[in-house]
MMTF fields as JSON, N, C-alpha, C and O atoms, coordinates in Angstrom:
{
  "mmtfVersion": "1.0.0",
  "mmtfProducer": "UNKNOWN",
  "numBonds": 179,
  "numAtoms": 180,
  "numGroups": 45,
  "numChains": 1,
  "numModels": 1,
  "chainsPerModel": [1],
  "groupsPerChain": [45],
  "chainIdList": ["A"],
  "bondAtomList": [4, 2, 8, 6, 12, 10, 16, 14, 20, 18, 24, 22, 28, 26, 32, 30, 36, 34, 40, 38, 44, 42, 48, 46, 52, 50, 56, 54, 60, 58, 64, 62, 68, 66, 72, 70, 76, 74, 80, 78, 84, 82, 88, 86, 92, 90, 96, 94, 100, 98, 104, 102, 108, 106, 112, 110, 116, 114, 120, 118, 124, 122, 128, 126, 132, 130, 136, 134, 140, 138, 144, 142, 148, 146, 152, 150, 156, 154, 160, 158, 164, 162, 168, 166, 172, 170, 176, 174],
  "bondOrderList": [1, 1, 1, 1, 1, 1, 1, 1, 1, 1, 1, 1, 1, 1, 1, 1, 1, 1, 1, 1, 1, 1, 1, 1, 1, 1, 1, 1, 1, 1, 1, 1, 1, 1, 1, 1, 1, 1, 1, 1, 1, 1, 1, 1],
  "groupList": [{"groupName": "MET", "atomNameList": ["N", "CA", "C", "O"], "elementList": ["N", "C", "C", "O"], "formalChargeList": [0, 0, 0, 0], "bondAtomList": [1, 0, 2, 1, 3, 2], "bondOrderList": [1, 1, 2], "singleLetterCode": "M", "chemCompType": "L-PEPTIDE LINKING"}, {"groupName": "TYR", "atomNameList": ["N", "CA", "C", "O"], "elementList": ["N", "C", "C", "O"], "formalChargeList": [0, 0, 0, 0], "bondAtomList": [1, 0, 2, 1, 3, 2], "bondOrderList": [1, 1, 2], "singleLetterCode": "Y", "chemCompType": "L-PEPTIDE LINKING"}, {"groupName": "ASN", "atomNameList": ["N", "CA", "C", "O"], "elementList": ["N", "C", "C", "O"], "formalChargeList": [0, 0, 0, 0], "bondAtomList": [1, 0, 2, 1, 3, 2], "bondOrderList": [1, 1, 2], "singleLetterCode": "N", "chemCompType": "L-PEPTIDE LINKING"}, {"groupName": "LYS", "atomNameList": ["N", "CA", "C", "O"], "elementList": ["N", "C", "C", "O"], "formalChargeList": [0, 0, 0, 0], "bondAtomList": [1, 0, 2, 1, 3, 2], "bondOrderList": [1, 1, 2], "singleLetterCode": "K", "chemCompType": "L-PEPTIDE LINKING"}, {"groupName": "ILE", "atomNameList": ["N", "CA", "C", "O"], "elementList": ["N", "C", "C", "O"], "formalChargeList": [0, 0, 0, 0], "bondAtomList": [1, 0, 2, 1, 3, 2], "bondOrderList": [1, 1, 2], "singleLetterCode": "I", "chemCompType": "L-PEPTIDE LINKING"}, {"groupName": "LEU", "atomNameList": ["N", "CA", "C", "O"], "elementList": ["N", "C", "C", "O"], "formalChargeList": [0, 0, 0, 0], "bondAtomList": [1, 0, 2, 1, 3, 2], "bondOrderList": [1, 1, 2], "singleLetterCode": "L", "chemCompType": "L-PEPTIDE LINKING"}, {"groupName": "VAL", "atomNameList": ["N", "CA", "C", "O"], "elementList": ["N", "C", "C", "O"], "formalChargeList": [0, 0, 0, 0], "bondAtomList": [1, 0, 2, 1, 3, 2], "bondOrderList": [1, 1, 2], "singleLetterCode": "V", "chemCompType": "L-PEPTIDE LINKING"}, {"groupName": "THR", "atomNameList": ["N", "CA", "C", "O"], "elementList": ["N", "C", "C", "O"], "formalChargeList": [0, 0, 0, 0], "bondAtomList": [1, 0, 2, 1, 3, 2], "bondOrderList": [1, 1, 2], "singleLetterCode": "T", "chemCompType": "L-PEPTIDE LINKING"}, {"groupName": "ALA", "atomNameList": ["N", "CA", "C", "O"], "elementList": ["N", "C", "C", "O"], "formalChargeList": [0, 0, 0, 0], "bondAtomList": [1, 0, 2, 1, 3, 2], "bondOrderList": [1, 1, 2], "singleLetterCode": "A", "chemCompType": "L-PEPTIDE LINKING"}, {"groupName": "PHE", "atomNameList": ["N", "CA", "C", "O"], "elementList": ["N", "C", "C", "O"], "formalChargeList": [0, 0, 0, 0], "bondAtomList": [1, 0, 2, 1, 3, 2], "bondOrderList": [1, 1, 2], "singleLetterCode": "F", "chemCompType": "L-PEPTIDE LINKING"}, {"groupName": "GLN", "atomNameList": ["N", "CA", "C", "O"], "elementList": ["N", "C", "C", "O"], "formalChargeList": [0, 0, 0, 0], "bondAtomList": [1, 0, 2, 1, 3, 2], "bondOrderList": [1, 1, 2], "singleLetterCode": "Q", "chemCompType": "L-PEPTIDE LINKING"}, {"groupName": "GLU", "atomNameList": ["N", "CA", "C", "O"], "elementList": ["N", "C", "C", "O"], "formalChargeList": [0, 0, 0, 0], "bondAtomList": [1, 0, 2, 1, 3, 2], "bondOrderList": [1, 1, 2], "singleLetterCode": "E", "chemCompType": "L-PEPTIDE LINKING"}, {"groupName": "GLY", "atomNameList": ["N", "CA", "C", "O"], "elementList": ["N", "C", "C", "O"], "formalChargeList": [0, 0, 0, 0], "bondAtomList": [1, 0, 2, 1, 3, 2], "bondOrderList": [1, 1, 2], "singleLetterCode": "G", "chemCompType": "PEPTIDE LINKING"}, {"groupName": "SER", "atomNameList": ["N", "CA", "C", "O"], "elementList": ["N", "C", "C", "O"], "formalChargeList": [0, 0, 0, 0], "bondAtomList": [1, 0, 2, 1, 3, 2], "bondOrderList": [1, 1, 2], "singleLetterCode": "S", "chemCompType": "L-PEPTIDE LINKING"}, {"groupName": "CYS", "atomNameList": ["N", "CA", "C", "O"], "elementList": ["N", "C", "C", "O"], "formalChargeList": [0, 0, 0, 0], "bondAtomList": [1, 0, 2, 1, 3, 2], "bondOrderList": [1, 1, 2], "singleLetterCode": "C", "chemCompType": "L-PEPTIDE LINKING"}],
  "groupTypeList": [0, 1, 2, 3, 2, 4, 3, 5, 6, 4, 7, 8, 5, 4, 5, 8, 9, 8, 6, 1, 10, 9, 7, 11, 2, 2, 4, 12, 2, 12, 4, 0, 5, 4, 5, 5, 13, 7, 2, 9, 14, 6, 13, 5, 9],
  "groupIdList": [1, 2, 3, 4, 5, 6, 7, 8, 9, 10, 11, 12, 13, 14, 15, 16, 17, 18, 19, 20, 21, 22, 23, 24, 25, 26, 27, 28, 29, 30, 31, 32, 33, 34, 35, 36, 37, 38, 39, 40, 41, 42, 43, 44, 45],
  "secStructList": [7, 7, 7, 2, 2, 2, 2, 2, 2, 2, 2, 2, 2, 2, 2, 2, 2, 2, 2, 2, 2, 2, 2, 6, 6, 7, 2, 2, 2, 2, 2, 2, 2, 2, 2, 2, 2, 2, 2, 2, 2, 2, 2, 2, 7],
  "xCoordList": [67.621, 68.47, 69.244, 69.053, 70.138, 70.954, 70.469, 69.873, 70.66, 70.499, 70.927, 71.991, 70.534, 71.542, 72.975, 74.005, 72.834, 74.064, 75.311, 76.542, 74.377, 75.267, 76.096, 77.065, 75.494, 76.039, 77.335, 78.21, 77.353, 78.164, 79.209, 80.331, 79.188, 79.733, 81.143, 82.371, 79.994, 80.559, 81.502, 82.62, 81.237, 81.76, 83.119, 84.189, 83.056, 84.325, 84.945, 85.653, 84.822, 86.056, 86.568, 87.783, 85.76, 86.351, 87.339, 88.476, 87.091, 87.754, 88.841, 89.673, 89.258, 90.452, 91.012, 92.135, 90.463, 91.311, 91.98, 93.069, 91.081, 91.598, 93.297, 94.343, 92.875, 94.098, 95.096, 96.203, 94.843, 96.171, 96.586, 97.787, 96.019, 96.104, 97.364, 98.437, 96.989, 97.577, 98.852, 99.549, 99.331, 100.689, 101.695, 102.904, 100.338, 101.51, 101.691, 101.872, 101.776, 101.86, 101.006, 101.343, 100.029, 98.964, 98.084, 96.935, 98.281, 97.562, 96.419, 95.476, 96.458, 95.011, 94.273, 93.173, 94.649, 93.657, 93.146, 91.992, 93.608, 92.894, 92.25, 91.247, 92.596, 91.368, 89.787, 88.718, 90.202, 89.232, 88.147, 86.984, 88.539, 88.092, 87.283, 86.374, 88.292, 87.559, 85.852, 84.768, 86.08, 85.254, 83.891, 82.691, 84.446, 83.702, 82.718, 81.494, 83.454, 82.664, 81.852, 81.064, 82.052, 81.348, 79.771, 78.66, 79.963, 78.58, 77.851, 76.624, 78.377, 77.861, 76.977, 75.843, 78.048, 77.669, 76.5, 75.675, 76.332, 75.612, 73.997, 72.938, 74.121, 73.085, 72.063, 70.857, 72.796, 71.96, 70.706, 69.497, 71.394, 70.269, 69.224, 68.465],
  "yCoordList": [-57.855, -58.213, -59.396, -60.574, -58.944, -59.939, -59.885, -58.874, -60.691, -60.53, -59.564, -59.224, -58.749, -58.32, -58.746, -58.14, -60.134, -60.694, -61.055, -61.016, -61.378, -61.309, -60.741, -61.189, -59.061, -57.966, -57.42, -56.721, -57.727, -57.403, -58.512, -58.093, -60.047, -60.524, -60.202, -60.28, -59.779, -59.244, -58.199, -58.296, -57.246, -55.995, -56.627, -56.526, -57.162, -57.902, -58.055, -57.141, -59.303, -59.715, -58.411, -58.291, -57.541, -56.525, -55.742, -55.529, -55.506, -54.587, -55.515, -55.185, -56.716, -57.362, -57.219, -56.716, -57.589, -57.674, -56.371, -56.269, -55.34, -53.837, -53.544, -52.982, -54.244, -54.311, -54.906, -54.369, -56.133, -57.092, -56.048, -56.1, -55.367, -54.836, -53.689, -53.758, -52.867, -51.642, -52.678, -52.614, -53.478, -54.392, -54.575, -54.372, -55.21, -55.028, -54.05, -54.191, -52.585, -51.802, -50.972, -49.949, -51.772, -51.494, -50.205, -50.519, -49.293, -48.169, -47.878, -47.736, -47.717, -47.607, -48.664, -48.41, -49.884, -51.046, -51.081, -51.501, -50.716, -50.564, -49.439, -49.342, -48.415, -47.131, -47.343, -47.001, -48.283, -48.603, -49.415, -49.056, -50.894, -51.703, -51.496, -52.123, -50.008, -49.405, -48.888, -49.065, -48.332, -47.181, -48.635, -48.494, -49.736, -50.627, -50.989, -50.943, -51.385, -51.593, -50.777, -51.25, -49.461, -48.342, -48.509, -48.39, -48.707, -49.219, -50.27, -50.188, -51.266, -52.15, -51.856, -52.129, -51.216, -50.621, -49.693, -49.822, -48.649, -48.053, -48.504, -47.908, -49.293, -50.008, -50.763, -50.944, -51.135, -51.763, -50.437, -50.543, -49.556, -48.185, -47.679, -46.771],
  "zCoordList": [-44.901, -45.773, -45.156, -45.457, -44.258, -43.198, -41.573, -41.202, -40.863, -39.543, -38.993, -39.509, -37.945, -37.192, -36.849, -37.144, -36.035, -35.595, -36.663, -36.658, -37.453, -39.129, -39.768, -40.381, -39.556, -39.52, -38.605, -39.116, -37.518, -36.269, -36.452, -36.169, -36.913, -37.08, -38.202, -38.166, -39.221, -40.563, -40.282, -40.789, -39.576, -39.002, -38.306, -38.906, -37.258, -36.553, -37.601, -38.022, -38.307, -39.104, -40.039, -40.197, -40.592, -41.265, -40.49, -40.911, -39.858, -38.542, -38.479, -39.324, -37.73, -37.473, -38.617, -38.579, -39.966, -41.278, -41.738, -42.304, -41.372, -41.517, -40.412, -40.738, -39.035, -38.137, -38.737, -38.783, -39.296, -40.017, -41.266, -41.531, -41.855, -42.597, -42.566, -43.167, -41.877, -40.724, -40.501, -41.515, -39.678, -39.252, -40.534, -40.652, -41.764, -43.192, -43.653, -44.863, -43.193, -43.549, -45.129, -45.725, -45.357, -46.131, -45.672, -45.364, -45.599, -45.028, -45.295, -44.517, -47.044, -48.096, -47.688, -47.196, -47.785, -47.388, -46.375, -46.454, -44.988, -43.52, -43.59, -42.883, -44.353, -44.048, -44.593, -44.087, -46.239, -46.874, -46.362, -46.544, -45.495, -45.065, -43.519, -42.975, -43.025, -41.778, -42.452, -41.897, -43.578, -44.091, -44.415, -44.176, -44.907, -45.276, -44.323, -44.448, -43.276, -42.117, -41.269, -40.451, -41.471, -40.851, -41.722, -41.204, -42.65, -43.797, -43.329, -43.392, -42.861, -42.159, -40.687, -40.295, -40.179, -38.929, -38.907, -38.002, -39.935, -39.96, -40.83, -40.633, -41.472, -41.737, -40.541, -40.711, -39.362, -38.244, -37.673, -37.465, -37.59, -37.034, -37.984, -37.642]
}
């Protein structure tokens, strides 16, 4: 599907945006983004 490096970059960007959402008091969005990034992480292995 996608290259492994592209998946790692997408995961890092999603995690960074999740931290931003936590700082903006959008806890639900942050948790959902972390779950979405784990989907990319799990698909690597």
